[in-house]
LOMARBA-487227 format. One record per residue (C-alpha): residue in three letters; x, y, z. Coordinates in Angstrom, 3 decimals, decimal comma. Each point is the difference from the previous one (the first is absolute). Layout:
<nodes>
> Ala	X	Y	Z
...
</nodes>
This chain:
<nodes>
> Unk	73,396	98,206	102,253
> Unk	0,285	-1,014	3,632
> Unk	3,485	0,172	1,383
> Unk	1,540	-3,396	0,819
> Unk	2,011	1,639	2,765
> Unk	-0,514	2,933	2,275
> Unk	2,316	2,813	-1,056
> Unk	2,167	0,889	2,981
> Unk	3,523	0,637	1,151
> Unk	0,313	-3,430	1,601
> Unk	2,769	-2,222	-1,266
> Unk	-1,272	-2,312	-2,746
> Unk	-0,042	-3,759	0,313
> Unk	-0,553	-2,865	-2,385
> Unk	1,155	0,089	-3,621
> Unk	0,151	3,026	-2,264
> Unk	1,140	0,672	-3,535
> Unk	1,973	2,662	-1,807
> Unk	-2,333	2,166	-2,074
> Unk	0,771	0,046	-3,720
> Unk	-2,249	1,345	-2,795
> Unk	-0,425	-3,529	-1,359
> Unk	-1,477	-1,152	3,329
> Unk	-2,373	2,854	0,860
> Unk	-3,122	-1,328	-1,719
> Unk	0,421	-3,500	1,445
> Unk	0,503	1,400	3,492
> Unk	-3,188	2,022	-0,242
> Unk	-1,893	-3,047	-1,241
> Unk	1,419	-2,143	2,838
> Unk	0,497	2,443	2,892
> Unk	0,453	-2,746	2,591
> Unk	2,887	-1,574	-1,867
> Unk	2,407	2,437	1,689
> Unk	0,009	1,222	3,590
> Unk	1,943	3,162	-0,817
> Unk	1,744	1,684	-2,939
> Unk	3,547	1,220	-0,546
> Unk	0,682	2,875	-2,427
> Unk	3,335	1,100	-1,450
> Unk	0,669	3,529	1,202
> Unk	1,861	1,108	-3,120
> Unk	-2,859	-1,112	-2,262
> Unk	-2,414	2,150	2,016
> Unk	2,353	2,992	-0,045
> Unk	0,603	-0,235	-3,746
> Unk	-3,575	-0,651	-1,124
> Unk	-3,082	1,924	1,200
> Unk	-2,095	-2,915	-1,254
> Unk	1,929	-2,487	2,150
> Unk	-0,353	2,280	3,015
> Unk	-3,764	0,304	-0,495
> Unk	-0,259	-3,768	-0,354
> Unk	1,931	-0,491	3,258
> Unk	-2,327	2,433	1,760
> Unk	-3,033	-1,879	-1,325
> Unk	1,456	-3,321	1,154
> Unk	0,548	1,523	3,447
> Unk	-3,780	0,225	0,378
> Unk	-0,170	-3,780	-0,232
> Unk	3,251	-1,306	1,459
> Unk	2,847	1,171	2,229
> Unk	2,608	1,279	-2,462
> Unk	3,736	-0,131	0,732
> Unk	2,348	2,339	-1,907
> Unk	3,128	-1,874	-1,071
> Unk	2,958	2,200	-0,956
> Unk	2,812	-0,970	-2,351
> Unk	1,965	3,221	-0,566
> Unk	0,495	1,719	3,340
> Unk	3,582	-1,316	-0,119
> Unk	0,428	-0,544	3,726
> Unk	3,517	-1,290	-0,648
> Unk	1,345	3,068	-1,835
> Unk	3,059	1,295	1,833
> Unk	-0,875	3,609	-0,875
> Unk	-3,457	-0,324	1,543
> Unk	-3,560	-0,253	-1,226
> Unk	-1,846	2,582	-2,081
> Unk	-2,183	1,817	2,573
> Unk	-2,610	0,958	-2,607
> Unk	-0,482	-3,637	-0,995
> Unk	-0,481	-1,005	3,639
> Unk	-2,535	2,824	0,444
> Unk	-1,951	-1,180	-3,046
> Unk	0,016	-3,543	1,373
> Unk	-1,315	1,333	3,299
> Unk	-2,775	1,945	-1,729
> Unk	-1,097	-3,091	-1,937
> Unk	-0,009	-2,137	3,153
> Unk	-2,182	2,567	1,757
> Unk	-2,435	0,131	-2,931
> Unk	-0,308	-3,776	0,083
> Unk	-0,200	-0,079	3,799
> Unk	2,594	-2,727	-0,297
> Unk	0,507	-2,281	3,022
> Unk	3,715	-0,254	-0,796
> Unk	2,617	0,881	-2,631
> Unk	2,646	-2,236	-1,540
> Unk	3,323	0,715	-1,737
> Unk	3,189	-1,806	-0,976
> Unk	3,446	-0,206	1,539
> Unk	1,810	0,999	-3,184
> Unk	1,207	2,958	-2,016
> Unk	-1,319	1,041	-3,407
> Unk	2,375	2,888	-0,662
> Unk	3,708	0,422	0,438
> Unk	0,595	3,705	0,493
> Unk	-1,943	1,735	-2,784
> Unk	-0,172	-3,070	-2,255
> Unk	-3,270	-1,925	0,053
> Unk	0,405	-3,750	-0,293
> Unk	-3,653	-0,777	-0,510
> Unk	-0,091	-3,166	2,079
> Unk	0,456	-1,144	3,574
> Unk	3,744	-0,438	0,473
> Unk	1,525	-1,828	2,973
> Unk	2,032	1,681	2,707
> Unk	3,224	-1,397	1,392
> Unk	-0,748	-2,080	3,087
> Unk	2,030	2,184	2,357
> Unk	-0,657	1,963	3,216
> Unk	0,553	3,283	-1,885
> Unk	-2,770	-0,861	-2,453
> Unk	-2,307	-0,860	2,913
> Unk	0,692	3,414	1,540
> Unk	-0,794	1,732	-3,293
> Unk	-3,348	-1,809	-0,228
> Unk	-0,825	0,886	3,617
> Unk	0,791	3,675	-0,617
> Unk	-2,126	0,061	-3,168
> Unk	-2,910	-1,801	1,657
> Unk	-0,005	2,589	2,797
> Unk	-0,018	2,786	-2,607
> Unk	-2,851	-1,620	-1,932
> Unk	-2,124	-0,529	3,086
> Unk	-0,106	3,734	0,633
> Unk	-2,055	0,278	-3,187
> Unk	-2,146	-3,111	0,363
> Unk	-3,175	-0,537	2,015
> Unk	0,325	-1,641	3,394
> Unk	-0,517	-3,570	-1,235
> Unk	2,454	-2,900	-0,096
> Unk	2,672	0,025	-2,704
> Unk	1,032	-3,497	-1,075
> Unk	3,282	-0,622	-1,822
> Unk	0,356	-2,614	-2,740
> Unk	2,949	-2,205	-0,931
> Unk	0,855	0,028	-3,696
> Unk	1,238	-2,544	-2,528
> Unk	3,525	0,571	-1,228
> Unk	1,962	-1,115	-3,040
> Unk	3,432	0,870	1,430
> Unk	1,633	0,457	3,379
> Unk	2,290	2,784	1,129
> Unk	3,620	-1,069	0,450
> Unk	0,230	1,705	3,404
> Unk	-2,937	-1,768	1,695
> Unk	0,731	-0,726	3,642
> Unk	-3,357	-1,575	0,979
> Unk	-2,312	-2,672	-1,285
> Unk	-3,294	1,157	-1,485
> Unk	-1,913	-1,200	3,080
> Unk	2,382	1,780	2,381
> Unk	-0,294	3,159	-2,088
> Unk	-3,788	0,081	0,316
> Unk	0,207	-0,811	3,694
> Unk	2,127	3,133	0,364
> Unk	-2,438	1,967	-2,181
> Unk	-2,958	-0,663	2,307
> Unk	2,113	0,793	3,056
> Unk	1,312	3,243	-1,461
> Unk	-3,250	1,320	-1,479
> Unk	-2,632	-1,285	2,420
> Unk	-1,925	-1,250	-3,055
> Unk	-1,343	-3,486	-0,504
> Unk	0,522	-1,942	-3,234
> Unk	-2,113	-0,558	-3,057
> Unk	1,700	-3,309	-0,743
> Unk	-0,064	-0,850	-3,688
> Unk	0,207	-3,775	-0,029
> Unk	0,426	-0,065	-3,780
> Unk	3,070	2,220	0,316
> Unk	1,351	-2,038	2,914
> Unk	-0,472	-3,210	-1,988
> Unk	1,709	1,457	-3,092
> Unk	2,999	1,329	1,912
> Unk	0,491	-3,225	1,951
> Unk	-0,233	-2,222	-3,103
> Unk	2,415	2,206	-1,941
> Unk	2,453	-0,021	2,901
> Unk	-0,216	-3,781	0,403
> Unk	-1,691	0,167	3,418
> Unk	-3,029	-1,716	1,508
> Unk	-2,872	2,549	-0,139
> Unk	-1,650	-1,464	3,109
> Unk	3,153	0,450	2,061
> Unk	0,457	3,530	-1,315
> Unk	-3,569	0,772	1,043
> Unk	0,607	-1,280	3,517
> Unk	3,103	2,189	0,229
> Unk	-2,117	3,112	-0,722
> Unk	-1,606	1,865	2,935
> Unk	-3,359	-1,714	-0,623
> Unk	-1,467	1,424	3,212
> Unk	0,267	3,384	-1,726
> Unk	-1,832	-1,058	-3,175
> Unk	-3,344	1,798	-0,249
> Unk	-0,906	-0,633	-3,649
> Unk	1,050	-2,346	-2,787
> Unk	0,296	0,219	-3,793
> Unk	-0,272	-3,084	-2,183
> Unk	0,650	-0,131	-3,750
> Unk	1,197	-2,311	-2,719
> Unk	3,182	-0,168	-2,008
> Unk	1,884	-1,949	-2,611
> Unk	3,434	-1,538	-0,538
> Unk	1,810	1,976	-2,677
> Unk	3,647	0,688	-0,894
> Unk	1,045	-2,566	2,593
> Unk	-1,691	1,809	2,908
> Unk	-3,460	0,190	1,550
> Unk	-1,663	3,330	-0,789
> Unk	-2,881	1,374	2,051
> Unk	-2,201	1,121	-2,916
> Unk	-3,453	0,609	1,521
> Unk	-1,232	-1,491	-3,288
> Unk	-0,300	-3,693	0,883
> Unk	-1,949	-2,109	2,514
> Unk	1,258	-0,052	3,582
> Unk	2,133	-3,155	0,267
> Unk	-0,644	-2,661	2,607
> Unk	3,357	0,818	1,618
> Unk	-1,165	3,544	0,786
> Unk	-3,276	-1,266	1,444
> Unk	2,054	-2,413	2,130
> Unk	1,921	2,988	1,362
> Unk	-3,320	1,675	0,813
> Unk	-1,139	-3,132	1,845
> Unk	3,227	-0,014	2,009
> Unk	-0,240	3,695	0,814
> Unk	-3,607	-0,264	1,221
> Unk	0,919	-3,066	2,058
> Unk	2,812	1,883	1,761
> Unk	-1,351	3,566	-0,040
> Unk	-3,771	-0,383	-0,068
> Unk	-2,283	1,418	-2,699
> Unk	1,090	3,132	-1,822
> Unk	-1,691	1,790	-2,902
> Unk	1,111	-1,247	-3,418
> Unk	0,109	1,962	-3,272
> Unk	-0,044	-1,812	-3,342
> Unk	1,977	1,896	-2,650
> Unk	-0,648	-0,537	-3,711
> Unk	1,251	2,546	-2,531
> Unk	-0,142	-1,728	-3,395
> Unk	-1,172	-3,105	-1,910
> Unk	-3,292	0,195	1,875
> Unk	-1,853	-3,334	0,154
> Unk	-3,766	-0,388	0,379
> Unk	-0,945	1,653	3,290
> Unk	-1,149	-3,285	1,519
> Unk	3,640	-1,140	0,005
> Unk	0,989	3,020	2,087
> Unk	-2,953	-0,709	2,299
> Unk	1,380	-3,488	0,542
> Unk	3,365	1,461	0,991
> Unk	-1,734	2,353	2,442
> Unk	-1,884	-2,970	1,469
> Unk	3,253	-1,921	0,327
> Unk	1,482	2,930	1,924
> Unk	-2,969	-0,025	2,373
> Unk	0,478	-3,726	0,561
> Unk	3,464	0,708	1,341
> Unk	-1,537	2,369	2,538
> Unk	-2,966	-2,098	1,087
> Unk	1,705	-2,426	2,396
> Unk	1,417	3,011	1,814
> Unk	-3,029	2,330	0,126
> Unk	0,300	2,827	2,457
> Unk	0,595	3,706	0,266
> Unk	2,829	1,335	-2,102
> Unk	2,573	1,740	2,156
> Unk	0,351	3,691	-0,841
> Unk	3,406	1,121	-1,290
> Unk	2,471	1,131	2,614
> Unk	0,684	3,744	-0,091
> Unk	2,994	0,218	2,329
> Unk	2,196	3,108	-0,406
> Unk	3,140	-0,573	-2,086
> Unk	2,910	-0,775	2,347
> Unk	2,789	0,204	-2,582
> Unk	2,239	3,065	-0,371
> Unk	0,026	1,976	-3,275
> Unk	2,551	-0,960	-2,671
> Unk	3,392	1,656	0,023
> Unk	0,380	2,652	-2,753
> Unk	3,078	-1,721	-1,448
> Unk	-1,826	-3,337	-0,192
> Unk	-2,972	1,698	-1,684
> Unk	2,239	1,629	-2,585
> Unk	1,760	-3,290	-0,751
> Unk	-3,327	-1,813	-0,446
> Unk	-1,346	2,821	-2,166
> Unk	2,996	-0,187	-2,317
> Unk	-0,372	-3,786	-0,254
> Unk	-3,706	0,410	-0,829
> Unk	0,807	2,562	-2,679
> Unk	2,513	-2,331	-1,647
> Unk	-2,383	-2,956	0,156
> Unk	-2,896	2,032	-1,418
> Unk	2,200	0,951	-2,953
> Unk	1,004	-3,632	-0,588
> Unk	-3,631	-1,078	-0,036
> Unk	-1,502	2,758	-2,150
> Unk	2,660	1,070	-2,505
> Unk	-0,834	-0,792	-3,614
> Unk	3,586	-1,112	-0,552
> Unk	1,166	-3,348	1,294
> Unk	1,901	0,615	3,254
> Unk	3,750	-0,743	0,083
> Unk	0,713	-3,502	1,258
> Unk	2,312	1,307	2,726
> Unk	-2,825	2,027	1,549
> Unk	-2,480	-2,874	0,194
> Unk	2,442	-2,672	1,129
> Unk	-0,656	0,438	3,723
> Unk	-3,772	-0,505	-0,496
> Unk	0,331	-2,671	-2,668
> Unk	-0,244	0,706	-3,736
> Unk	-2,862	-2,468	-0,513
> Unk	-1,986	1,458	2,899
> Unk	0,385	3,577	-1,247
> Unk	-0,934	-1,026	-3,559
> Unk	-3,155	-1,691	1,333
> Unk	-0,817	3,057	2,123
> Unk	0,347	2,294	-3,023
> Unk	-2,338	-2,234	-2,019
> Unk	-2,577	0,003	2,809
> Unk	0,174	3,793	0,115
> Unk	-0,743	0,205	-3,729
> Unk	-3,024	-2,232	0,508
> Unk	-1,044	2,102	2,967
> Unk	0,047	3,145	-2,128
> Unk	-2,453	-1,603	-2,399
> Unk	-2,165	-1,384	2,826
> Unk	-0,190	3,454	1,593
> Unk	-0,851	1,758	-3,267
> Unk	-2,673	-2,287	-1,439
> Unk	-2,713	0,718	2,628
> Unk	0,191	3,641	-1,160
> Unk	-1,000	-1,156	-3,508
> Unk	-3,393	-1,651	0,589
> Unk	-1,027	-0,326	-3,657
> Unk	3,361	-1,271	-1,191
> Unk	0,307	-2,418	2,909
> Unk	-2,953	-1,941	-1,355
> Unk	2,358	-1,128	-2,794
> Unk	2,920	-0,892	2,222
> Unk	1,065	-2,792	-2,349
> Unk	0,763	2,532	-2,746
> Unk	1,071	2,802	2,309
> Unk	2,656	-1,648	2,166
> Unk	2,700	-0,435	-2,692
> Unk	-0,452	3,645	-1,007
> Unk	0,096	1,111	3,627
> Unk	3,268	-1,836	0,718
> Unk	1,656	1,543	-3,059
> Unk	-1,147	3,481	1,052
> Unk	1,351	-0,145	3,555
> Unk	3,200	-1,848	-0,923
> Unk	1,229	2,967	-2,005
> Unk	-1,093	2,812	2,314
> Unk	1,559	1,150	3,287
> Unk	-2,249	-0,235	3,022
> Unk	-1,034	3,470	1,255
> Unk	0,547	0,798	3,654
> Unk	-3,639	1,122	0,459
> Unk	-3,326	-1,360	-1,293
> Unk	1,873	-2,691	-1,898
> Unk	-3,043	-2,221	-0,577
> Unk	-1,817	2,867	-1,694
> Unk	2,997	0,808	-2,201
> Unk	0,277	-3,663	-0,978
> Unk	-3,750	-0,212	-0,695
> Unk	0,221	2,991	-2,340
> Unk	2,954	-1,569	-1,832
> Unk	-1,838	-3,310	-0,318
> Unk	-3,161	1,693	-1,287
> Unk	1,999	1,822	-2,673
> Unk	1,769	-3,196	-0,976
> Unk	-3,311	-1,864	-0,225
> Unk	-1,408	2,596	-2,427
> Unk	2,087	-1,676	-2,716
> Unk	-1,927	-3,268	0,373
> Unk	-3,245	0,126	-2,058
> Unk	-1,954	-2,146	2,472
> Unk	1,067	2,156	2,951
> Unk	-0,013	3,460	-1,554
> Unk	-3,449	1,114	1,180
> Unk	0,538	-1,155	3,594
> Unk	3,503	1,507	0,019
> Unk	-1,244	3,380	-1,189
> Unk	-2,769	0,122	2,626
> Unk	2,104	-1,243	2,934
> Unk	2,838	2,316	-0,963
> Unk	-2,348	2,968	-0,304
> Unk	-1,394	-0,522	3,517
> Unk	3,536	-0,080	1,413
> Unk	0,966	3,108	-1,987
> Unk	-2,965	1,839	1,509
> Unk	1,274	-0,715	3,512
> Unk	3,768	0,071	-0,471
> Unk	2,623	1,904	-1,954
> Unk	2,960	-1,929	-1,426
> Unk	3,144	2,100	-0,416
> Unk	2,780	-2,197	-1,312
> Unk	0,250	-2,947	2,392
> Unk	-1,634	1,897	2,883
> Unk	-3,700	0,171	0,862
> Unk	-1,854	2,595	2,004
> Unk	-3,708	0,465	0,810
> Unk	-1,833	2,249	-2,446
> Unk	-1,450	2,889	2,003
> Unk	-1,263	2,046	-2,935
> Unk	-3,327	-0,722	-1,708
> Unk	0,139	-2,476	-2,869
> Unk	-2,251	-0,192	-3,062
> Unk	0,693	-2,057	-3,085
> Unk	-1,670	-1,534	-3,042
> Unk	1,595	-3,108	-1,455
> Unk	-0,711	-2,099	-3,048
> Unk	-0,488	-3,739	0,412
> Unk	0,254	-2,885	-2,470
> Unk	-2,953	-0,211	-2,347
> Unk	-0,421	3,763	-0,238
> Unk	-1,521	0,385	3,470
> Unk	0,836	2,847	2,379
> Unk	0,206	0,199	3,819
> Unk	0,134	2,995	2,321
> Unk	1,592	0,298	3,444
> Unk	-0,315	2,675	2,692
> Unk	1,749	0,677	3,308
> Unk	-0,506	3,019	2,211
> Unk	2,711	1,964	1,839
> Unk	1,937	-1,755	2,770
> Unk	1,991	-3,229	0,117
> Unk	-2,884	-1,932	1,586
> Unk	-2,759	1,295	-2,296
> Unk	-2,160	-2,708	-1,517
> Unk	0,481	-1,039	-3,617
> Unk	-2,948	-0,446	-2,371
> Unk	0,468	-1,999	-3,176
> Unk	-2,679	0,101	-2,699
> Unk	0,635	-3,188	-1,914
> Unk	-2,127	-1,260	-2,907
> Unk	-1,004	-3,632	-0,108
> Unk	2,471	-2,122	-1,958
> Unk	-1,168	-0,608	-3,580
> Unk	-1,500	-3,426	-0,639
> Unk	2,250	-2,290	-1,950
> Unk	-1,449	-0,910	-3,389
> Unk	-0,583	-3,567	-0,989
> Unk	2,120	-1,136	-2,930
</nodes>
């Protein structure tokens, strides 16, 4: 297949799309529908298959690695090994740039499992700047863009507006923004502000890429779901941005409830329409050295303790005491906890490819499984996927898929209590399947060894 784009390290332009397994075949059938591809870093690091698919896509399109768990806002710093693995992936893909979020996903040693907002304060800005500098030492010499996130609560000690906070972020880090217009729209609506005015308050001259996605009104707020069409209001923000800033590359994000691909192609075309009246070269991101001083140790320790307490409020199986959530808002914390439970299921299901084909039957089982189990601090999605597979074995229509998906995960990972660790030893097992059939699975020594599953064809159902 001829490549629709020359593979290079030049910054992409036009409209791209986030790669998901449900979209791969359609993209290959319509290679000119997207000008570039975005891949989720954590999916590539967790799944050899996803990494190979990203590498194959990089032969056809520029591929941008998009990180979600580097935790640039953690007061105790980033995990250097995770940054190194991100850097290695970016080099393999010959990525023209890398993107990550201004957020934290762990408070101390407790993993939250979702992008959690930082307080809008100068101390938080300094922490992000310090962590960005640390990450860059392990990343290739390409631009790093920082993304604004959607939030369901605000910190009680905010001293800046959201726009002022991100203005300080670009000044302190030297990084340009990946401006998520869906997130900006959601936050503005939920705060009772005009999204267009909020956009104009952002440092739009430092926007070098844009995300667009859909959402839905639920529980009295607008939630950025990535599972619904991009609303007209978000496209209007894109029009305004391109009018004031000039054309910037746009990424369409869709994570669930996938429509026919032609509908996504129409959204990509609509994004290009916003750029057309302002055609021209896209300005490269500014890479000025960070001018801000490092955070004071006492301020870091105070923020770390606050992050630890918040992480516990969000992830504990027990309902948090009302006194502890009062400053954030009881309704907001309850909504955040519910979103985190959904996120656990959303993260686990892609690791269960056979079961995920029956999502209608699987989802209620999956929610029950994760609701009663603590979230591990490491490899949580894999632990949840194993729990869900075991729970699904009790359902006659799901038993075969659950046994096979669970067996593949067991070959690669070892579950000890709530904790998961990669299986480095060889693995060989024979397992009975419904209908009297038998499957065999093999894995060689080493955590990254390939897994081979010998699976018989499902028996044909008999006519009554």
